[in-house]
N, C-alpha and C positions, 0 to 999 in steps of 0.2 A: 665337716659332718656337712650334710645337705640338709636346707632349710626344708621343712614342710610346713605346707601352706595350711592354715587352719580353718575349720570350717566358715568360720565368720569374716575372714580376710576380704576388703574390698580389692575386687579384679580391676585392673587400669581398662577405661575405654578401649573398644578394639580401634584400629586405626582404619580410616576411612580412607579408601583409595580414590581419588579424583575419576571420574570416568571418562573426561573430557579433556585435550588441553586448553590451557587460558592463552588463548591466541589477541583478543580482542581489545586494546588498550582505549585508552579514552578518546585520544584524535580517530583511530579505525570506529568508534562508536558513532562520533560525532559526524563523518564523513557515512557511515552506512545510513543514517537517521536523516541526512540531508538528500542522499543519495534517493531512499525509499519515499520520502512525503515530496520532495523538490519535482516536480513529474512536466516533462516537456512536451506528452502528448496531449495533455487535458488543457495546456495554455490557449490555444487557439478559442478552443469550444468555450474557454471563460471568456476570454475578451471577445467572442461574437454575442455577448447580452447587449454590448455596448460602454459606454463611458460609464453607466450606472455600475456598471463591473466592481469599479473602485469601492463604492459603497458596500456592495455587496463583501467584497472580500475584507472591509475594515470591520464589517459585523460579525462576519463569523469569527474574525481574528480573535475581537474582544469577547464576545461572548461565547464561543466554542472552543478556539484553539489555544487560550490560554487555561481553561480550566481544564481542559483535556490533559493540556501539557503536563500541569500540577499535579493531576489524579495518576498517570501513569508515572510520574516521579515518584511518586510515594509506594507506588505497588512493584515497580521496576527495583526500587534499593532496599526496601523492604524484604522481599521474595524473589531474589536472583535464582532462579529454579530451570533448566532447561525445560522448555517448553512454553514459557513464557504466559500470555492469557490462558492458555488449557491449563499450567499448572495453579493460575491464581483461581479459577473458577473451579477447579478442584478442590481445592480449598475451603472455600466459602460454600459450595452448592452440591460439594460430592461427585461422583465417577459419571451419572447419566448424564447431566449437564455439561458436565467437562469434556465427556465423548463428543457430545453434539458439538459444542463450541469448535475442538479442534477437526472434527467434520468441515464442518461449516469454514471453518479459518483456511484449512487447507484445499477443499474443493474450489471455492472463490478465487484464488488463485490460478489454480488450473483453467476454469472457467473463462476468466481476465485475459490470458494467455493470447488468445486469437486473437483480442481486441486490438490489442498493443503492437503484434507484429503484421497484424494488416495495415496498422498505421504506417509500421516501417515498410511496406511495400509501397504503400502509397506516395512516402516520401524519397524514396527511391527512384519511383518513377516520376516523380516530379524533377528530380534530378537530372536521371541520363535517359530514361525511355517513357516519355508521357502516355503513349500507346499503349503501355505493359495491359494485358486482358485480367481479370478476375481471375482467371484460371494460375494464371504464372504468378499473381501475389498469393494466392492461396499456397502453391508449392513452396515459396519463401517462407511464408509463415510456419509451414511443417517444417522445413529444415531449421529455422532458428530455434523453435520449440525442442526439438531432440539435441541443440547446441546448449541451451538452459538446463537441458537434464544433465548433459556433461559437467557443467559449470558447477551442480550442486555435486554430482558423485566426486570431485576431488576434491584434497583435504581444503579447510577453511583456513589454512594458513596460506594458500595459494588464493581460493576463491574469493577472499577478502577482497583483492585488489581489483576486483570488476566492479564491483560497486564503489571502492574509493576513487578509482579515475574516472568515475561515471560520475560521483558528486563533483568532481573539480570541473569536468566538462559542463556539465549544467550551470555552475557559478558562469563559467567564459560565456555561453550562450546567452543568458539572462541581463549581463551587464552589457553585452553587445548589442540584445535588441533595444536595451532600455538607453544606453548612448547613443545608438546609432538611430532609434526613433528619434531623440531629442535634438540631434545633429541634422535630421531630416526636416524636421518641423521649425525651425529656424530658417533652413534654407527653402522649402517649398510651401511652408503653411500647414497650420493642423487639418487635420483629415477628417475629425470629430470634434464638436463645441466641447471644450472643459467647463460649462459653465455647472452653476448648482443646481440648476432647474436638468440639466442633462444629469447631473451624477445623482440625482431624487430617484429613489428605488418605484419601478413599477412591477406592481403585483399582480402582473396580466401574464401575457407569454413567457414574458422572462425568467417565472419561476420554473420552468422546466429546466431552465439550465444551472438553478442553485444549488441542486444535488454534485454538480460537477464544481463548486467550489469548495463547497464540504469536503467531498474527496479529497480534494487536493490538499487538503490539510491534515489526511489522516497516515498513521504509521509509526509514530512514538512508539507504540510496545513491539515494535516487530523486532529491535536488538535484542529484548527480552525473550525471544524465540531462543538465542544462544546463552541462554543467562549463567549457565557453568561453563561457558568457553570466556568469560569475560574477566580482564584483571581487573580487581578493587570495585564492583558494580555498587557497592553504597555509596561510593563518592563518583563514581565516574559516569552513573546512569542520571542523577539529577542534573549534573554539569553539563552533559551531552545534549541532553533535553534543552536547555537554555539557551545555550550558544546555538545547536541549529535550527530553536523556534526564531530567534531573531533574525537569524541570516536567512532562512526561510520566509519569513514574512515582510521580510525587505525586500526580497528578490522577485517573488510573486509579482507585488503590488509594482515594485518599478519597470518589470517584463512587461506588464499588463498595458502599463502606461505609455509605454515605447510602440507595441503591437497598435494602440488606440490614436498616438500620435503620427504614425505613417499610413495605416489602411482604413478607409471608412468601413462601417460595421457590416454592411451589405456586399463588402466582398471577403469578408473573413471566413474561409470554411473550415470544416471540423477536422478535416484532413490536409488540404492545401493552405491552410494560413500561415504554417510555420514556414515553409518555402517561398511562400508570396510576400510574407514579411520580410524575409533574408534579402529577395531580389529587389524588393523596393528602396531598402533601407541603403542597399551595398552594390547592387547589380549594375551595369552599365558600362564597364572599364575593364580591361583584362585583370586587372589586381582587383576589382570588385567581385568579378565572376567567381575568380580562385577563391576568394573570402567565402564567397555563398557558397562552393563547394566543400570547402573546410568546415563550417557552419553547421552543413547538413551533414557531413560523414560523422561530426561529433553529436549533432543530434540523433541518429541513426544509434551511432554505440549508447547512449542514454537510454535509448529503449530497452535493450539487452540489459544494460546494466542494471537498470531497474527490476525487470521482470529475475534474473538473478538475484537479487535483494529480497523479494517479495518471496521468493520460491527456498529459498534458503532459511528463512524464518518460519515459513509453513509448512515444509517438510519435517524440520526439526520440532515444530509441534506434534505434527501427525505421528511421528516416530516416536516421542515421550509417550503418548497417549495407549497407544500399541503395546508399548511395553509393560507399561502399568495394566495392562488387559482392558483398556477404554475404546477401542480401536481393535480390527482384524490383526492378527499377528503379522500378515504380510508386509502392514506398514512401519514396522519396527525393525526390519531387516536393515544392519548396516554394513558397508562396504568391509573388508577383514580388515584392509590395510588403515584407511584414510579415516575408518569411524565415522562415514557421513550418511545419511538418512537414502540410502541408494533406492530403494524399494520404493519409498513413498516419492522419489523423483520421478521415478520410472512411470509410476502410475498415472502422477499427475501429466506428465508426456501423452501419456495414450486416451487420457480425459481431455486434454486439451485439442490431442487431433481429433477426435469424435466429434468435438462443439464444433469445430472449424469447417469440417464436412456438412455436419447437419444444417447449420447456418449459412454456409458459403452456398450452398446449391439452393437454397432460399430466397438469398439476397437479389438483387436486381444490381447493384454496385456495391463499391467496396466502404463508402460511406452508409449507406446503408446495414453492413455487416458489421463495420464498427460500430453503429451506434447499438444495434439489436445486441451482440454481444457483451457490449461495457454495461448496457442497462441490466440485463440478464445478471451477469456477475456482480455489479453493484450493491444489487439488492440481496445477495448472500453475502456479500461481504458483510455489508451493514449490521446486518441481524447479531454476530456476537458481540458487538459494542452495547448493546443493553446487557449482557452479562458481565463483561467488564465494570462497567460502572457498577451494577449490581453489586458484583464482589468484591468493589471497593468499600461500598457501602455497610454490607454484610462483616466483614472482616474488621470494620473500624467499630463495629457493636459486637460482635462474639471475642475478637483478640485482641482488647486496648490495650494491652502492656506487650503486645508485637513489637518488637526492635524496628523502629522505623527512622532511618537516619535521615530521612529529609520527610517532612510531614505537612501535609496543605494547611495554610494557615487558617485560623478559626475552629470552630468546636465542630459538632456533629450537625449543628442546623445548617453551616455552613458548607458541609461537606454533602449533605443530601440537596440544596440547592444548586449547587452548581454542577452536580451527576443528574438532577431533574433536568434541568437545561440542557445538559448535554444530550440525553436521552431526548428531548423535544426535537432538536436538531437531527439526530439521527431520524427519528419519525418523519419529519417532511420530507427528508430526501428520498425514503421509499416511496412514499404516496407520490411526489413530483416525478421520480423513475418511470411510474406506472401510468399515472396521470397527467397526460402533458396539457396545462392550460392553455385552451383557445384551438387546439389543435387535436383532441382527443380522438383516438384509434383504436377502437374495440376490440380490433386483431391484433394488433399490436400489445395492448394491455393484457391481453387472455394469454399470449405468447410467453411473457415475461413472468406470470403469475404460473401459466404452466410449467412451466421451467422451474421456477421455485419451489412449487410443491412437488413436484417428483425429486429435486435435489433434496428436500426435507424429508420426504419417505425414505429414500434411498439410504439416507444417513441414520435414520432411524431404525431399519432394520439389522444397519451393520453395527450400530452401538449396541443395540440391546442384543445383537448376538455375538458380540465381542463379548458384554459383560455376563451373559448367561454362561459361556463357556470358561469365563476366569471362576466364577461361582463353583462349576463342577470341579475344578482341578483343585480349589480351596476343600 
């Protein structure tokens, strides 16, 4: 006899089918984070502040990097959802602010890409062809932009090895610079005075480079962009943040000291500084020249790996936002086989190409082009962090019973204090990216502000249009 379900019978919950394959293990997440945050391209810019940069590293590490790491560890382990920061903001503040976050998070990476690959071309020129023209460097940048798009389209099972190998290369380079700098100083003397007076902070012109130090510490939340592709995020997110944070802190300071031991501050260039350091430390013999070429090749690869890492996270956030109706539907299209955010990747490549052409034909040199695109994209990049820390506070207050596998020590007062300190760091970085103390350039400031305003306005149009269409469908 067939059983007949009674009207009041309780139905078994529907089985939830995972949308993505979980391919990121704890080691992958640690390497991913190291690759995202440990950036070679900004090392020379940080060291160019001088010996006082050691103070700024430690200052930013203690007051920003540690609180920021604790906060993202809690958010990432409690809310391991695809889209990362976008999903956190959506839960705290709703679709409109989430859409804005996803747009700024995604577009800043596309805007940043030209500066990274212009640096790539500059390093390549130093290694093999010093007289390379700006036009040739722009062509190389264009090719690498679309290579990055291709890396984003292949499955994450394959794509994750690009940042994994990049993290290993970064560690090798940082160790080589630090150890090489100490060895060079023992043999030839110290290039800069390492005294307490030299390390004391200069609150004048050096403040212009302070945002670079902060910028080098950002990226803990990036791996959470692939939240549903992680294995055991409740355990692995806090653990990977702890391990990667310790490694990153050590290598940044160690490598900065190595550069300053070998190169006088006045000789450290934004683009040339890295290769100059390699040559000063290891050049002069056939073996040394070969080692410089090897390190230079590794450095070039890390730039590609860095962009692959950031675009992987940003494109997934944009695709998830579009999937929920908070960005235009075109961002949500996935590769039919690999389930990767193909449309977001291609659109990012198009924007990177446009920015390269616009700024490239206005710039007088590769260094001008690098700094202009870096400053513009950095301001856009920093804005969503206000919402990240705000979401942390909002969810602590509105969802106190949310399961938090890791929780920032202390009560709500501690959470507020840490968040406000982090927001203050973000705010001062935005100010000093636009206003250069001691060398204020009104045209430069207006170009950065104008670019940011246009970016926000375009995003507002896209987000509100997407939400309007989503409401009509409902």
